LUMBA-617738 format. One record per residue (C-alpha): residue in three letters; x, y, z. Coordinates in steps of 0.2 Angstrom, whole numbers, padded with zeros to 4 digits, always signed. Layout:
BEGIN
ALAXYZ;...
This chain:
BEGIN
UNK-0014+0406-0067;UNK-0003+0391-0070;UNK+0017+0392-0064;UNK+0028+0387-0076;UNK+0043+0377-0072;UNK+0058+0369-0087;UNK+0061+0351-0090;UNK+0076+0349-0103;UNK+0076+0365-0107;UNK+0059+0369-0111;UNK+0045+0378-0103;UNK+0030+0366-0098;UNK+0018+0368-0083;UNK+0016+0360-0068;UNK+0001+0350-0073;UNK+0012+0343-0087;UNK+0029+0339-0075;UNK+0017+0332-0063;UNK+0009+0318-0075;UNK+0027+0315-0081;UNK+0032+0310-0066;UNK+0019+0302-0060;UNK+0021+0290-0078;UNK+0038+0287-0074;UNK+0035+0282-0054;UNK+0020+0270-0062;UNK+0034+0262-0077;UNK+0044+0260-0062;UNK+0032+0253-0051;UNK+0030+0240-0066;UNK+0047+0236-0067;UNK+0050+0233-0051;UNK+0036+0221-0049;UNK+0044+0211-0067;UNK+0057+0210-0056;UNK+0047+0203-0042;UNK+0041+0192-0052;UNK+0055+0184-0063;UNK+0062+0180-0045;UNK+0047+0172-0039;UNK+0049+0161-0054;UNK+0067+0156-0053;UNK+0064+0154-0036;UNK+0049+0142-0038;UNK+0060+0132-0052;UNK+0072+0130-0041;UNK+0064+0123-0030;UNK+0055+0111-0044;UNK+0071+0106-0049;UNK+0078+0100-0030;UNK+0064+0093-0025;UNK+0058+0084-0042;UNK+0061+0068-0038;UNK+0053+0069-0021;UNK+0035+0075-0030;UNK+0037+0063-0044;UNK+0040+0048-0032;UNK+0026+0054-0021;UNK+0015+0057-0034;UNK+0021+0039-0042;UNK+0011+0032-0026;UNK-0005+0039-0026;UNK-0006+0037-0045;UNK-0001+0017-0040;UNK-0014+0017-0030;UNK-0027+0024-0041;UNK-0020+0014-0055;UNK-0023-0003-0044;UNK-0040+0002-0037;UNK-0045+0004-0058;UNK-0035-0013-0066;UNK-0043-0022-0048;UNK-0059-0022-0054;UNK-0053-0031-0073;UNK-0051-0046-0065;UNK-0035-0050-0072;UNK-0029-0069-0074;UNK-0012-0074-0064;UNK-0002-0072-0078;UNK-0007-0055-0083;UNK-0004-0049-0065;UNK+0013-0053-0066;UNK+0013-0042-0082;UNK+0006-0029-0073;UNK+0018-0029-0057;UNK+0034-0032-0070;UNK+0038-0015-0069;UNK+0039-0014-0049;UNK+0049-0032-0049;UNK+0061-0024-0059;UNK+0063-0009-0049;UNK+0067-0021-0033;UNK+0082-0030-0045;UNK+0087-0015-0047;UNK+0090-0009-0029;UNK+0093-0028-0023;UNK+0109-0026-0037;UNK+0116-0014-0029;UNK+0116-0018-0011;UNK+0131-0029-0010;UNK+0146-0016-0018;UNK+0136-0004-0007;UNK+0137-0011+0009;UNK+0154-0021+0006;UNK+0164-0004-0001;UNK+0156+0006+0009;UNK+0160+0000+0025;UNK+0178-0004+0020;UNK+0179+0014+0014;UNK+0170+0020+0031;UNK+0180+0010+0043;UNK+0196+0013+0035;UNK+0194+0031+0033;UNK+0191+0034+0051;UNK+0206+0032+0064;UNK+0203+0017+0076;UNK+0200+0028+0092;UNK+0186+0037+0084;UNK+0181+0021+0075;UNK+0177+0013+0091;UNK+0169+0029+0100;UNK+0157+0030+0086;UNK+0155+0012+0085;UNK+0150+0011+0105;UNK+0139+0026+0102;UNK+0129+0018+0088;UNK+0126+0000+0096;UNK+0122+0011+0112;UNK+0109+0021+0102;UNK+0101+0004+0092;UNK+0101-0006+0108;UNK+0091+0010+0117;UNK+0080+0014+0104;UNK+0073-0006+0099;UNK+0070-0008+0118;UNK+0060+0008+0120;UNK+0051+0003+0104;UNK+0047-0014+0111;UNK+0043-0006+0127;UNK+0029+0006+0117;UNK+0024-0012+0109;UNK+0020-0020+0127;UNK+0011-0006+0132;UNK-0001-0004+0116;UNK-0005-0020+0116;UNK-0012-0022+0135;UNK-0019-0007+0133;UNK-0031-0009+0116;UNK-0029-0028+0118;UNK-0032-0034+0100;UNK-0035-0053+0103;UNK-0048-0049+0117;UNK-0064-0054+0112;UNK-0057-0063+0095;UNK-0055-0080+0102;UNK-0067-0086+0086;UNK-0054-0079+0075;UNK-0045-0094+0068;UNK-0034-0098+0053;UNK-0048-0109+0047;UNK-0061-0094+0046;UNK-0050-0082+0033;UNK-0044-0097+0023;UNK-0026-0097+0028;UNK-0011-0108+0031;UNK-0005-0111+0043;UNK+0015-0108+0048;UNK+0022-0117+0061;UNK+0041-0119+0068;UNK+0050-0132+0076;UNK+0065-0122+0080;UNK+0071-0119+0098;UNK+0074-0101+0104;UNK+0094-0105+0110;UNK+0095-0112+0089;UNK+0088-0094+0084;UNK+0102-0084+0091;UNK+0115-0096+0085;UNK+0111-0094+0070;UNK+0112-0077+0074;UNK+0130-0080+0079;UNK+0135-0091+0064;UNK+0130-0077+0052;UNK+0139-0067+0059;UNK+0154-0077+0055;UNK+0151-0085+0038;UNK+0162-0099+0030;UNK+0160-0095+0014;UNK+0161-0076+0010;UNK+0156-0077-0008;UNK+0140-0089-0002;UNK+0136-0078+0010;UNK+0132-0065-0005;UNK+0117-0074-0009;UNK+0114-0089+0007;UNK+0112-0087+0023;UNK+0113-0099+0036;UNK+0098-0105+0047;UNK+0098-0122+0060;UNK+0082-0133+0059;UNK+0078-0148+0071;UNK+0073-0164+0067;UNK+0056-0170+0076;UNK+0059-0185+0077;UNK+0078-0187+0087;UNK+0078-0170+0089;UNK+0096-0164+0085;UNK+0099-0148+0074;UNK+0105-0148+0057;UNK+0109-0135+0044;UNK+0102-0129+0031;UNK+0106-0114+0020;UNK+0092-0102+0014;UNK+0091-0090+0001;UNK+0095-0073+0005;UNK+0110-0063+0007;UNK+0118-0064+0023;UNK+0123-0047+0025;UNK+0126-0048+0044;UNK+0143-0060+0038;UNK+0146-0045+0027;UNK+0143-0029+0039;UNK+0156-0037+0049;UNK+0169-0042+0038;UNK+0168-0029+0030;UNK+0172-0017+0045;UNK+0188-0028+0051;UNK+0194-0030+0033;UNK+0195-0010+0034;UNK+0201-0007+0051;UNK+0215-0020+0044;UNK+0217-0010+0029;UNK+0220+0005+0041;UNK+0233-0003+0050;UNK+0243-0009+0037;UNK+0247+0009+0034;UNK+0254+0014+0018;UNK+0254-0003+0011;UNK+0235-0004+0013;UNK+0233+0013+0004;UNK+0228+0007-0015;UNK+0216-0004-0009;UNK+0206+0007+0001;UNK+0208+0022-0015;UNK+0203+0006-0026;UNK+0187+0005-0012;UNK+0183+0021-0009;UNK+0182+0023-0030;UNK+0173+0008-0031;UNK+0158+0014-0018;UNK+0158+0032-0029;UNK+0154+0024-0045;UNK+0142+0010-0035;UNK+0134+0032-0029;UNK+0135+0037-0046;UNK+0125+0017-0050;UNK+0112+0025-0036;UNK+0109+0041-0043;UNK+0104+0034-0062;UNK+0091+0023-0053;UNK+0082+0033-0039;UNK+0074+0042-0059;UNK+0066+0025-0059;UNK+0059+0023-0044;UNK+0044+0034-0045;UNK+0040+0023-0062;UNK+0044+0006-0053;UNK+0035+0012-0037;UNK+0019+0017-0047;UNK+0017-0003-0052;UNK+0024-0012-0036;UNK+0008-0001-0023;UNK-0002-0004-0039;UNK+0000-0023-0042;UNK-0001-0025-0021;UNK-0017-0018-0021;UNK-0022-0028-0038;UNK-0015-0044-0027;UNK-0028-0041-0013;UNK-0041-0055-0010;UNK-0055-0052+0004;UNK-0046-0035+0011;UNK-0062-0030+0021;UNK-0064-0047+0030;UNK-0045-0043+0034;UNK-0046-0026+0041;UNK-0061-0029+0051;UNK-0057-0045+0058;UNK-0035-0038+0063;UNK-0042-0020+0065;UNK-0038-0018+0080;UNK-0021-0028+0080;UNK-0016-0017+0064;UNK-0022-0001+0074;UNK-0010-0006+0089;UNK+0005-0008+0077;UNK+0001+0008+0067;UNK-0002+0018+0082;UNK+0015+0011+0089;UNK+0025+0016+0074;UNK+0017+0035+0073;UNK+0020+0036+0092;UNK+0043+0027+0090;UNK+0044+0036+0076;UNK+0036+0055+0074;UNK+0038+0060+0094;UNK+0052+0047+0102;UNK+0066+0045+0091;UNK+0063+0063+0085;UNK+0064+0069+0103;UNK+0079+0058+0107;UNK+0088+0068+0090;UNK+0084+0082+0097;UNK+0090+0079+0114;UNK+0107+0076+0106;UNK+0109+0088+0092;UNK+0096+0104+0097;UNK+0088+0105+0080;UNK+0072+0102+0072;UNK+0073+0084+0068;UNK+0058+0087+0057;UNK+0069+0101+0046;UNK+0082+0085+0045;UNK+0068+0073+0039;UNK+0060+0081+0028;UNK+0077+0080+0014;UNK+0072+0060+0016;UNK+0055+0060+0008;UNK+0062+0050-0007;UNK+0069+0035+0004;UNK+0055+0036+0018;UNK+0042+0033+0002;UNK+0056+0021-0006;UNK+0053+0009+0011;UNK+0034+0015+0010;UNK+0031+0006-0007;UNK+0048-0009-0005;UNK+0046-0014+0013;UNK+0064-0016+0013;UNK+0077-0008+0023;UNK+0090-0014+0014;UNK+0083-0010-0004;UNK+0083+0010+0004;UNK+0098+0009+0006;UNK+0106+0016-0010;UNK+0094+0032-0008;UNK+0094+0035+0008;UNK+0112+0035+0007;UNK+0113+0046-0009;UNK+0098+0057+0001;UNK+0106+0059+0018;UNK+0124+0065+0011;UNK+0116+0078-0001;UNK+0099+0084+0007;UNK+0107+0083+0025;UNK+0126+0087+0023;UNK+0130+0070+0032;UNK+0149+0067+0033;UNK+0151+0052+0020;UNK+0163+0042+0033;UNK+0148+0044+0045;UNK+0135+0039+0032;UNK+0140+0026+0023;UNK+0148+0017+0039;UNK+0133+0018+0052;UNK+0119+0015+0038;UNK+0122-0003+0030;UNK+0124-0006+0051;UNK+0109+0003+0054;UNK+0100-0006+0039;UNK+0104-0024+0045;UNK+0105-0023+0064;UNK+0093-0007+0070;UNK+0072-0015+0069;UNK+0064-0003+0078;UNK+0048-0006+0069;UNK+0050-0023+0067;UNK+0052-0023+0088;UNK+0036-0014+0089;UNK+0024-0026+0079;UNK+0033-0043+0086;UNK+0029-0038+0102;UNK+0011-0033+0099;UNK+0010-0050+0088;UNK+0016-0061+0103;UNK+0002-0053+0114;UNK-0011-0055+0104;UNK-0009-0072+0100;UNK-0006-0073+0119;UNK-0022-0064+0121;UNK-0032-0076+0106;UNK-0029-0088+0115;UNK-0033-0084+0133;UNK-0017-0085+0142;UNK-0012-0073+0154;UNK+0005-0067+0153;UNK+0015-0064+0169;UNK+0028-0054+0174;UNK+0044-0065+0170;UNK+0034-0070+0151;UNK+0034-0051+0148;UNK+0050-0048+0153;UNK+0056-0059+0138;UNK+0044-0053+0127;UNK+0054-0037+0130;UNK+0071-0045+0129;UNK+0068-0059+0116;UNK+0062-0044+0104;UNK+0076-0032+0108;UNK+0088-0048+0102;UNK+0079-0054+0089;UNK+0077-0038+0078;UNK+0095-0038+0076;UNK+0096-0052+0063;UNK+0080-0048+0055;UNK+0082-0048+0037;UNK+0079-0032+0030;UNK+0068-0039+0019;UNK+0049-0040+0015;UNK+0041-0051+0029;UNK+0056-0053+0036;UNK+0050-0048+0054;UNK+0037-0062+0053;UNK+0049-0076+0055;UNK+0058-0069+0071;UNK+0041-0069+0079;UNK+0042-0090+0082;UNK+0056-0085+0092;UNK+0047-0075+0106;UNK+0031-0085+0102;UNK+0043-0101+0107;UNK+0053-0092+0120;UNK+0037-0090+0129;UNK+0026-0105+0126;UNK+0014-0101+0114;UNK+0010-0112+0100;UNK+0015-0103+0081;UNK+0000-0109+0072;UNK-0009-0091+0072;UNK+0007-0084+0063;UNK-0003-0084+0046;UNK-0017-0071+0052;UNK+0001-0060+0056;UNK+0006-0063+0036;UNK-0012-0061+0031;UNK-0011-0041+0037;UNK+0009-0041+0036;UNK+0006-0032+0020;UNK-0001-0018+0028;UNK+0009-0017+0044;UNK+0025-0020+0036;UNK+0026-0002+0026;UNK+0025+0009+0044;UNK+0038-0003+0049;UNK+0049-0002+0036;UNK+0048+0018+0037;UNK+0051+0018+0055;UNK+0066+0006+0054;UNK+0073+0019+0039;UNK+0070+0032+0053;UNK+0080+0026+0066;UNK+0096+0023+0057;UNK+0094+0041+0047;UNK+0090+0050+0064;UNK+0107+0038+0071;UNK+0117+0046+0056;UNK+0111+0063+0060;UNK+0115+0059+0078;UNK+0133+0053+0076;UNK+0138+0066+0062;UNK+0134+0081+0077;UNK+0144+0071+0090;UNK+0159+0071+0077;UNK+0159+0088+0072;UNK+0158+0093+0091;UNK+0174+0080+0093;UNK+0181+0090+0079;UNK+0179+0108+0084;UNK+0184+0102+0100;UNK+0204+0097+0093;UNK+0203+0111+0082;UNK+0201+0124+0098;UNK+0211+0113+0107;UNK+0226+0115+0092;UNK+0223+0134+0093;UNK+0226+0134+0113;UNK+0242+0126+0111;UNK+0251+0136+0096;UNK+0243+0152+0107;UNK+0255+0145+0122;UNK+0268+0141+0112;UNK+0269+0158+0102;UNK+0269+0167+0121;UNK+0284+0154+0126;UNK+0292+0161+0111;UNK+0291+0177+0113;UNK+0296+0178+0130;UNK+0311+0167+0127;UNK+0317+0183+0114;UNK+0314+0194+0126;UNK+0324+0187+0141;UNK+0338+0183+0129;UNK+0339+0202+0123;UNK+0340+0207+0143;UNK+0357+0198+0144;UNK+0356+0196+0161;UNK+0355+0176+0162;UNK+0363+0170+0145;UNK+0378+0162+0140;UNK+0396+0173+0138;UNK+0394+0168+0121;UNK+0377+0175+0119;UNK+0382+0192+0127;UNK+0398+0192+0115;UNK+0388+0195+0101;UNK+0376+0204+0110;UNK+0387+0217+0113;UNK+0396+0220+0097;UNK+0378+0225+0091;UNK+0378+0212+0076;UNK+0368+0197+0084;UNK+0348+0193+0076;UNK+0336+0183+0084;UNK+0340+0172+0069;UNK+0357+0170+0076;UNK+0355+0166+0093;UNK+0341+0153+0089;UNK+0358+0148+0079;UNK+0370+0149+0093;UNK+0359+0141+0107;
């Protein structure tokens, strides 16, 4: 006999009731599943929107490789190769166009926004970080060169066998360091925007003479902008209008950067593709110089993948790779353009928006780092110098090895943030240890391979340095806030004790006692009398 029950006033059997409840549960499960799907879709869309530029940039590199391999088989003429590379050339021109206003305005506004004490402290920490990391990078390069020995057994390798032109330099090492000082203090700021000073030597009379070469003198502009920003800060109210002008100029420049960044994936595709098309006999070069390429890239992987993240973790106790994951776009730009300076606009934007680094810190330290912090360049310069020594069967003594370390660390400061900028400074190291510079053409032959990982490591060092300075600045601000709160609490306790003592009426003045006896005195009256 079936049991009955009532649902909504109607008598139904238990089997019907159980069926209805089951259908209700199924409907609830379906609605819950639909909600989960909609949430997952929303999260996926949000993730896609946030990382769209990164995905497009990485895709641009991959498509560029495939496009280059496809076009390479078409035997294009020089003119056709120029047309093919035109979109990539436009990207480089856009990025270089924005460097001058970005560096000058960001440094002036950054130096003016920081007080002199914190500016000096942060500047000192930044200089120490740059020097230490570059010295570590040079040490890694020297160690790998002696372990891998890329030049041993390659004595038959020379420029003629590869069809390369010789590269020579008649500049003394002391002149190279004097050039660094001369560029720090440009005689003409307008000329420094597109010219840098370089002194050559007359081989007949052995007297150095000055020449100006193409290329922005960023080092001089950096120093002037920092000092000018501090001077505006010292002016006080009179300098506020000019500080606001440079700050507004800088913000407008960052808007331009955000627009340019959407062109980066398209430009990178043709930039990478054109480099692959331009390659001649890459198999011969890679097999001949494979050990040198391997040693250089391995040094960059060790320094960029282990040493720099460990330094960041040691200071901040945070995961360095989560910090670096927000900077994939500038790293891809660095890989494609081979220019630290050209990567500066996208690096500034990403490190502020994705990693939350204080604008005052990033806009102060990143332009300096793009100019003076060249860890990747120091690695391959040391390996190249020892490679050429091994190629010429020259045994380096301890003094020469120390000279390589110091010279590579110092000369990397003046290396231009442009493609193949580090090659020029290798001549300084070779001359300092008495080696010929004729074999530099070998470095130029494969520089388009090595320079990509070099630039990525240079840019990574700048980014992690900015993250470390941001962390130190945050800690200092917290300490100041805690100290301020502690002082306020102490002052509050002193006020309470003072009011309590006056109410006792034992050790106060007769005038205060008179008011208290009348019973009309309030704490405010007492304070006014006192």
